[in-house]
C-alpha positions as a Python dict, from the first residue, in 0.01 Angstrom:
ca = {
    (1, 'M'): (0, 0, 0),
    (2, 'K'): (263, 328, -162),
    (3, 'K'): (5, 371, -382),
    (4, 'K'): (-315, 360, -158),
    (5, 'M'): (-148, 603, 84),
    (6, 'T'): (-97, 832, -171),
    (7, 'V'): (-417, 890, -270),
    (8, 'L'): (-610, 885, 33),
    (9, 'G'): (-346, 1192, 148),
    (10, 'G'): (-404, 1386, -154),
    (11, 'L'): (-778, 1378, -48),
    (12, 'L'): (-786, 1440, 354),
    (13, 'L'): (-587, 1740, 224),
    (14, 'A'): (-848, 1896, 9),
    (15, 'A'): (-1101, 1830, 325),
    (16, 'L'): (-857, 2022, 588),
    (17, 'V'): (-892, 2325, 330),
    (18, 'S'): (-1225, 2279, 252),
    (19, 'A'): (-1345, 2254, 633),
    (20, 'Y'): (-1062, 2580, 727),
    (21, 'S'): (-1244, 2780, 404),
    (22, 'V'): (-1637, 2775, 497),
    (23, 'C'): (-1501, 2872, 854),
    (24, 'G'): (-1719, 2600, 1108),
    (25, 'T'): (-1907, 2349, 847),
    (26, 'Y'): (-1740, 2051, 934),
    (27, 'A'): (-1696, 1786, 656),
    (28, 'K'): (-1549, 1450, 641),
    (29, 'Y'): (-1443, 1246, 268),
    (30, 'I'): (-1339, 866, 300),
    (31, 'S'): (-1166, 695, 22),
    (32, 'S'): (-1139, 358, -22),
    (33, 'I'): (-985, 173, -279),
    (34, 'D'): (-902, -259, -271),
    (35, 'F'): (-682, -390, -543),
    (36, 'A'): (-710, -745, -545),
    (37, 'D'): (-560, -1009, -819),
    (38, 'E'): (-467, -1375, -780),
    (39, 'A'): (-268, -1617, -955),
    (40, 'R'): (-151, -1994, -911),
    (41, 'V'): (112, -2169, -978),
    (42, 'A'): (169, -2313, -1332),
    (43, 'K'): (108, -2680, -1352),
    (44, 'W'): (346, -2915, -1398),
    (45, 'E'): (170, -3309, -1458),
    (46, 'F'): (453, -3596, -1560),
    (47, 'K'): (377, -3939, -1519),
    (48, 'V'): (594, -4309, -1607),
    (49, 'N'): (390, -4531, -1694),
    (50, 'G'): (98, -4329, -1541),
    (51, 'E'): (247, -4280, -1223),
    (52, 'D'): (399, -3966, -1049),
    (53, 'P'): (740, -3999, -1041),
    (54, 'A'): (790, -3906, -732),
    (55, 'A'): (656, -4265, -586),
    (56, 'F'): (897, -4417, -665),
    (57, 'N'): (1312, -4447, -651),
    (58, 'N'): (1558, -4618, -853),
    (59, 'F'): (1273, -4781, -1041),
    (60, 'D'): (1272, -5129, -1154),
    (61, 'I'): (1244, -5092, -1552),
    (62, 'D'): (1178, -5501, -1544),
    (63, 'L'): (1376, -5552, -1930),
    (64, 'F'): (1501, -5874, -1782),
    (65, 'K'): (1288, -6106, -1535),
    (66, 'D'): (1346, -6409, -1330),
    (67, 'S'): (1183, -6708, -1535),
    (68, 'Y'): (1046, -6700, -1928),
    (69, 'E'): (782, -6863, -2090),
    (70, 'I'): (715, -7066, -2385),
    (71, 'E'): (496, -6816, -2597),
    (72, 'N'): (154, -6852, -2563),
    (73, 'I'): (224, -7217, -2358),
    (74, 'N'): (191, -7207, -2001),
    (75, 'H'): (572, -7383, -1925),
    (76, 'Q'): (833, -7211, -1794),
    (77, 'F'): (1137, -7353, -1934),
    (78, 'V'): (1394, -7119, -1772),
    (79, 'V'): (1384, -7038, -1431),
    (80, 'S'): (1597, -6883, -1185),
    (81, 'S'): (1696, -7079, -896),
    (82, 'E'): (1758, -6760, -668),
    (83, 'P'): (1368, -6590, -694),
    (84, 'G'): (1406, -6253, -806),
    (85, 'V'): (1738, -6272, -962),
    (86, 'K'): (1691, -6213, -1315),
    (87, 'V'): (1862, -6421, -1543),
    (88, 'V'): (1906, -6485, -1954),
    (89, 'A'): (1992, -6777, -2162),
    (90, 'P'): (1926, -6940, -2508),
    (91, 'G'): (1572, -6917, -2648),
    (92, 'T'): (1443, -6598, -2419),
    (93, 'Q'): (1374, -6258, -2452),
    (94, 'G'): (1244, -5956, -2336),
    (95, 'E'): (1051, -5611, -2328),
    (96, 'Y'): (985, -5262, -2146),
    (97, 'A'): (778, -5033, -2283),
    (98, 'L'): (847, -4640, -2098),
    (99, 'A'): (554, -4452, -2128),
    (100, 'L'): (668, -4055, -2094),
    (101, 'T'): (324, -3860, -2089),
    (102, 'G'): (218, -3504, -1873),
    (103, 'T'): (198, -3141, -1983),
    (104, 'A'): (336, -2802, -1824),
    (105, 'E'): (191, -2438, -1826),
    (106, 'T'): (538, -2333, -1866),
    (107, 'N'): (827, -2476, -2168),
    (108, 'Y'): (991, -2728, -2059),
    (109, 'T'): (1352, -2943, -2183),
    (110, 'V'): (1331, -3379, -2154),
    (111, 'L'): (1668, -3529, -2116),
    (112, 'L'): (1748, -3918, -2114),
    (113, 'D'): (2003, -3909, -1849),
    (114, 'N'): (2268, -4147, -1677),
    (115, 'V'): (2302, -4409, -1932),
    (116, 'E'): (2495, -4702, -1834),
    (117, 'V'): (2467, -4986, -1979),
    (118, 'E'): (2679, -5345, -1951),
    (119, 'N'): (2740, -5653, -2129),
    (120, 'T'): (2977, -5905, -2047),
    (121, 'I'): (2764, -6217, -2215),
    (122, 'K'): (3027, -6208, -2519),
    (123, 'T'): (3372, -6395, -2622),
    (124, 'T'): (3479, -6499, -2938),
    (125, 'D'): (3447, -6718, -3221),
    (126, 'K'): (3740, -6928, -3421),
    (127, 'D'): (3803, -6624, -3640),
    (128, 'G'): (3852, -6412, -3327),
    (129, 'N'): (3544, -6245, -3423),
    (130, 'E'): (3328, -6090, -3140),
    (131, 'Y'): (3038, -6305, -3051),
    (132, 'S'): (2751, -6116, -2840),
    (133, 'P'): (2440, -6332, -2892),
    (134, 'I'): (2226, -6091, -2721),
    (135, 'K'): (2059, -5834, -2933),
    (136, 'F'): (1881, -5520, -2872),
    (137, 'S'): (1552, -5284, -3066),
    (138, 'L'): (1414, -4964, -2980),
    (139, 'T'): (1082, -4861, -3115),
    (140, 'V'): (1053, -4509, -3064),
    (141, 'G'): (668, -4390, -3116),
    (142, 'G'): (561, -4722, -3276),
    (143, 'T'): (865, -4662, -3498),
    (144, 'A'): (1104, -4892, -3516),
    (145, 'R'): (1472, -4672, -3418),
    (146, 'L'): (1690, -4967, -3391),
    (147, 'T'): (1673, -5399, -3501),
    (148, 'D'): (1891, -5625, -3345),
    (149, 'V'): (2216, -5405, -3254),
    (150, 'S'): (2460, -5420, -2996),
    (151, 'I'): (2398, -5302, -2644),
    (152, 'D'): (2664, -5001, -2750),
    (153, 'D'): (2422, -4899, -3016),
    (154, 'L'): (2181, -4859, -2803),
    (155, 'K'): (2318, -4671, -2546),
    (156, 'A'): (2460, -4432, -2858),
    (157, 'E'): (2058, -4423, -2947),
    (158, 'L'): (1919, -4338, -2653),
    (159, 'K'): (2179, -4067, -2495),
    (160, 'K'): (2046, -3900, -2822),
    (161, 'L'): (1695, -3960, -2825),
    (162, 'Y'): (1643, -3712, -2563),
    (163, 'N'): (1933, -3486, -2537),
    (164, 'G'): (1780, -3213, -2354),
    (165, 'Q'): (1804, -2992, -2667),
    (166, 'D'): (1458, -2977, -2797),
    (167, 'V'): (1222, -2712, -2621),
    (168, 'Y'): (873, -2805, -2612),
    (169, 'P'): (606, -2455, -2573),
    (170, 'A'): (415, -2459, -2253),
    (171, 'N'): (111, -2659, -2256),
    (172, 'H'): (267, -2889, -2498),
    (173, 'T'): (154, -3249, -2422),
    (174, 'L'): (431, -3517, -2425),
    (175, 'N'): (291, -3849, -2474),
    (176, 'E'): (589, -4094, -2569),
    (177, 'E'): (645, -4493, -2566),
    (178, 'L'): (997, -4634, -2581),
    (179, 'V'): (991, -4967, -2657),
    (180, 'I'): (1335, -5165, -2547),
    (181, 'S'): (1378, -5538, -2691),
    (182, 'W'): (1613, -5802, -2642),
    (183, 'K'): (1643, -6146, -2753),
    (184, 'W'): (1901, -6452, -2725),
    (185, 'D'): (1815, -6658, -3035),
    (186, 'F'): (1848, -7039, -2926),
    (187, 'E'): (1970, -7115, -3225),
    (188, 'Q'): (2219, -6885, -3406),
    (189, 'P'): (2098, -6810, -3735),
    (190, 'V'): (2291, -6990, -4024),
    (191, 'P'): (2412, -6742, -4294),
    (192, 'D'): (2282, -6821, -4625),
    (193, 'T'): (2656, -6939, -4810),
    (194, 'I'): (2653, -7229, -4572),
    (195, 'T'): (2447, -7510, -4714),
    (196, 'D'): (2631, -7794, -4689),
    (197, 'A'): (2458, -8029, -4429),
    (198, 'D'): (2771, -8144, -4238),
    (199, 'A'): (2896, -7748, -4280),
    (200, 'I'): (2546, -7653, -4106),
    (201, 'A'): (2587, -7916, -3815),
    (202, 'A'): (2945, -7771, -3753),
    (203, 'Y'): (2829, -7387, -3743),
    (204, 'K'): (2564, -7500, -3534),
    (205, 'A'): (2790, -7712, -3275),
    (206, 'E'): (3046, -7413, -3238),
    (207, 'Y'): (2814, -7164, -3110),
    (208, 'N'): (2630, -7415, -2874),
    (209, 'A'): (2957, -7475, -2723),
    (210, 'L'): (2982, -7065, -2715),
    (211, 'D'): (2681, -7054, -2579),
    (212, 'T'): (2742, -7302, -2278),
    (213, 'Y'): (3080, -7118, -2235),
    (214, 'L'): (2944, -6788, -2189),
    (215, 'A'): (2685, -6984, -1928),
    (216, 'Q'): (3012, -7110, -1732),
    (217, 'E'): (3098, -6761, -1695),
    (218, 'Q'): (2816, -6656, -1531),
    (219, 'G'): (2832, -6311, -1789),
    (220, 'T'): (2566, -6001, -1677),
    (221, 'V'): (2417, -5765, -1884),
    (222, 'S'): (2192, -5472, -1770),
    (223, 'V'): (2083, -5121, -1915),
    (224, 'K'): (2003, -4797, -1662),
    (225, 'F'): (1906, -4451, -1785),
    (226, 'G'): (1704, -4231, -1633),
    (227, 'V'): (1441, -3909, -1760),
    (228, 'T'): (1496, -3560, -1647),
    (229, 'I'): (1223, -3297, -1733),
    (230, 'T'): (1310, -2947, -1671),
    (231, 'Q'): (1135, -2579, -1640),
    (232, 'T'): (1294, -2381, -1882),
    (233, 'Q'): (1271, -2000, -1977),
    (234, 'D'): (1469, -2061, -2341),
    (235, 'E'): (1242, -2004, -2641),
    (236, 'A'): (1007, -2317, -2804),
    (237, 'T'): (1223, -2552, -3073),
    (238, 'V'): (950, -2764, -3093),
    (239, 'K'): (592, -2707, -3308),
    (240, 'T'): (353, -2739, -2996),
    (241, 'N'): (79, -2999, -3028),
    (242, 'N'): (-175, -2821, -2819),
    (243, 'K'): (-484, -2777, -2986),
    (244, 'T'): (-653, -2552, -2718),
    (245, 'L'): (-574, -2188, -2726),
    (246, 'A'): (-464, -2084, -2424),
    (247, 'T'): (-446, -1680, -2516),
    (248, 'T'): (-783, -1591, -2298),
    (249, 'I'): (-981, -1291, -2200),
    (250, 'N'): (-952, -1180, -1873),
    (251, 'T'): (-1192, -998, -1662),
    (252, 'K'): (-922, -820, -1461),
    (253, 'I'): (-823, -530, -1632),
    (254, 'D'): (-423, -527, -1646),
    (255, 'S'): (-346, -213, -1458),
    (256, 'G'): (-49, -99, -1626),
    (257, 'D'): (-173, -146, -2027),
    (258, 'L'): (-495, 77, -1825),
    (259, 'K'): (-250, 292, -1703),
    (260, 'V'): (-108, 410, -2099),
    (261, 'L'): (-473, 432, -2184),
    (262, 'K'): (-508, 698, -1920),
    (263, 'T'): (-239, 916, -2056),
    (264, 'M'): (-418, 866, -2356),
    (265, 'G'): (-721, 1045, -2315),
    (266, 'Y'): (-920, 722, -2213),
    (267, 'D'): (-1124, 838, -1891),
    (268, 'A'): (-1134, 479, -1673),
    (269, 'T'): (-1445, 547, -1406),
    (270, 'L'): (-1678, 565, -1700),
    (271, 'S'): (-1678, 210, -1647),
    (272, 'R'): (-1632, 136, -1344),
    (273, 'N'): (-2007, 27, -1292),
    (274, 'V'): (-1955, -267, -1569),
    (275, 'K'): (-1909, -574, -1445),
    (276, 'A'): (-1758, -814, -1655),
    (277, 'E'): (-1820, -1224, -1702),
    (278, 'V'): (-1684, -1459, -1891),
    (279, 'T'): (-1898, -1833, -1921),
    (280, 'G'): (-1754, -2006, -2238),
    (281, 'D'): (-1784, -1800, -2537),
    (282, 'T'): (-1946, -1510, -2424),
    (283, 'L'): (-1813, -1225, -2250),
    (284, 'A'): (-2096, -1103, -2039),
    (285, 'L'): (-2128, -699, -1947),
    (286, 'T'): (-2357, -635, -1709),
    (287, 'G'): (-2388, -248, -1525),
    (288, 'S'): (-2382, 96, -1696),
    (289, 'I'): (-2169, 263, -1857),
    (290, 'N'): (-2124, 669, -1890),
    (291, 'F'): (-2036, 820, -2244),
    (292, 'T'): (-1714, 900, -2357),
    (293, 'S'): (-1702, 1269, -2524),
    (294, 'K'): (-1354, 1396, -2439),
    (295, 'D'): (-1141, 1444, -2746),
    (296, 'E'): (-869, 1296, -2693),
    (297, 'G'): (-568, 1103, -2867),
    (298, 'F'): (-637, 749, -2744),
    (299, 'S'): (-764, 672, -3075),
    (300, 'S'): (-624, 801, -3434),
    (301, 'V'): (-958, 853, -3603),
    (302, 'A'): (-1162, 1125, -3476),
    (303, 'S'): (-1525, 942, -3459),
    (304, 'D'): (-1381, 676, -3262),
    (305, 'R'): (-1309, 917, -2939),
    (306, 'T'): (-1620, 964, -2831),
    (307, 'G'): (-1855, 677, -2776),
    (308, 'Y'): (-1913, 384, -2518),
    (309, 'Y'): (-1608, 179, -2435),
    (310, 'Y'): (-1448, -32, -2221),
    (311, 'P'): (-1123, -212, -2147),
    (312, 'V'): (-1108, -553, -2250),
    (313, 'T'): (-751, -761, -2105),
    (314, 'I'): (-637, -1023, -2307),
    (315, 'K'): (-355, -1270, -2150),
    (316, 'A'): (-157, -1473, -2389),
    (317, 'S'): (72, -1763, -2337),
    (318, 'Q'): (99, -1801, -2718),
    (319, 'D'): (190, -1566, -2997),
    (320, 'S'): (-165, -1459, -3124),
    (321, 'T'): (-351, -1214, -3337),
    (322, 'V'): (-717, -1049, -3222),
    (323, 'T'): (-963, -880, -3407),
    (324, 'F'): (-1204, -709, -3278),
    (325, 'S'): (-1507, -464, -3390),
    (326, 'Q'): (-1643, -369, -3725),
    (327, 'N'): (-1666, -115, -4034),
    (328, 'P'): (-1376, -115, -3986),
    (329, 'T'): (-1265, -446, -3833),
    (330, 'K'): (-948, -401, -3609),
    (331, 'T'): (-648, -624, -3542),
    (332, 'Q'): (-395, -622, -3246),
    (333, 'S'): (-92, -864, -3279),
    (334, 'I'): (-15, -1011, -2891),
    (335, 'K'): (344, -1181, -2776),
    (336, 'A'): (329, -1532, -2545),
    (337, 'G'): (373, -1405, -2210),
    (338, 'E'): (222, -1065, -2232),
    (339, 'S'): (-118, -881, -2180),
    (340, 'L'): (-335, -644, -2451),
    (341, 'T'): (-575, -427, -2350),
    (342, 'I'): (-801, -308, -2626),
    (343, 'L'): (-1061, -56, -2604),
    (344, 'Y'): (-1426, -244, -2700),
    (345, 'A'): (-1686, 15, -2902),
    (346, 'L'): (-2007, -75, -2765),
    (347, 'K'): (-2359, 62, -2921),
    (348, 'D'): (-2652, 208, -2728),
    (349, 'S'): (-2869, 42, -2975),
    (350, 'G'): (-2918, -259, -3190),
    (351, 'S'): (-2851, -653, -3089),
    (352, 'K'): (-2550, -519, -2875),
    (353, 'Q'): (-2371, -793, -2945),
    (354, 'S'): (-2023, -850, -3095),
    (355, 'T'): (-1689, -1073, -3157),
    (356, 'I'): (-1347, -1079, -3075),
    (357, 'Q'): (-1153, -1355, -3272),
    (358, 'I'): (-798, -1477, -3130),
    (359, 'A'): (-585, -1677, -3375),
    (360, 'D'): (-263, -1831, -3310),
    (361, 'N'): (32, -1887, -3480),
    (362, 'N'): (-55, -2324, -3517),
    (363, 'G'): (-377, -2250, -3620),
    (364, 'N'): (-618, -2236, -3318),
    (365, 'T'): (-907, -1986, -3328),
    (366, 'K'): (-1131, -1895, -3076),
    (367, 'T'): (-1394, -1663, -3128),
    (368, 'Y'): (-1596, -1477, -2809),
    (369, 'T'): (-1904, -1362, -2805),
    (370, 'V'): (-1942, -997, -2667),
    (371, 'D'): (-2301, -982, -2479),
    (372, 'Y'): (-2383, -665, -2304),
    (373, 'T'): (-2797, -662, -2346),
    (374, 'G'): (-2726, -641, -1986),
    (375, 'L'): (-2565, -292, -1981),
    (376, 'N'): (-2728, 42, -1906),
    (377, 'F'): (-2584, 342, -2155),
    (378, 'R'): (-2572, 666, -1941),
}
């Protein structure tokens, strides 16, 4: 607003001086300039098993059940006497798959926090060794991380799996699946060192007695953890899996860049009647453009200081390289989060089409065709 008032004030002062000097000839000068810009909040879209995390609280991961069936046989062989109260027993097993999906237009971290586990379903055998029959396994993204380990080993792995230290870049797609599984073997496997029939029978009898004892003790097992995804301004440490080039041409010229170009001698009024529109991979310029004749310093090449120029602003969400013009081809680098405005040279004859190529550090490229067949040259 201050900038607009300064412009108007200067013009009105000029009008008063003119009116006084011509002694009674009145003139009214009005200059009106509208400035506009628009932005939306950066996307933040994450889901847990396809659901918005805000839709639930203390979500039941359904790792344990209140009844179990023999696989592929519709026969329940373990059923809780209290519906909804979950139980475990020899011969039971279960698993839970946790899918973390989504993306954000900001850098972010993923933290598996508040990991709490407890297992009191354990005792000691005749030799004083701990007997804890429930074993856990963990698979991440289809790759086994743990197989038949204790609940404490599961806890340790969960705590280091997503520790909030990895910084995912903006527009990185999170698509992770964790599968926690457990089992309580109906019969404890007999060691290969025991081969005598009586010894095998005695081994099984011992562990059957231990299982019976555990059932009488009514111990419990529990697994609890949380997932926290947080926006961060830290530099990304994870290479993006985003295959879409997010750095794009913006039809609105960056005002700061334009100001710099003006200080270098570029006359922005010569292209003020140009309309720019991006449709797909095409930047179409229509309207009219005037000839730049000033021999100023906005180019180090003397022949480049005159001609027809239109400023094109590129907004970068990733570090990128911009290649434009021909004979010679020009290249500019741009950092993530910054803008780059290039003075694009146009010819008043020929095909009136050229290209701007944008490439990021992840091997993604996009080529825009600059079509100015609808532009009048003056």
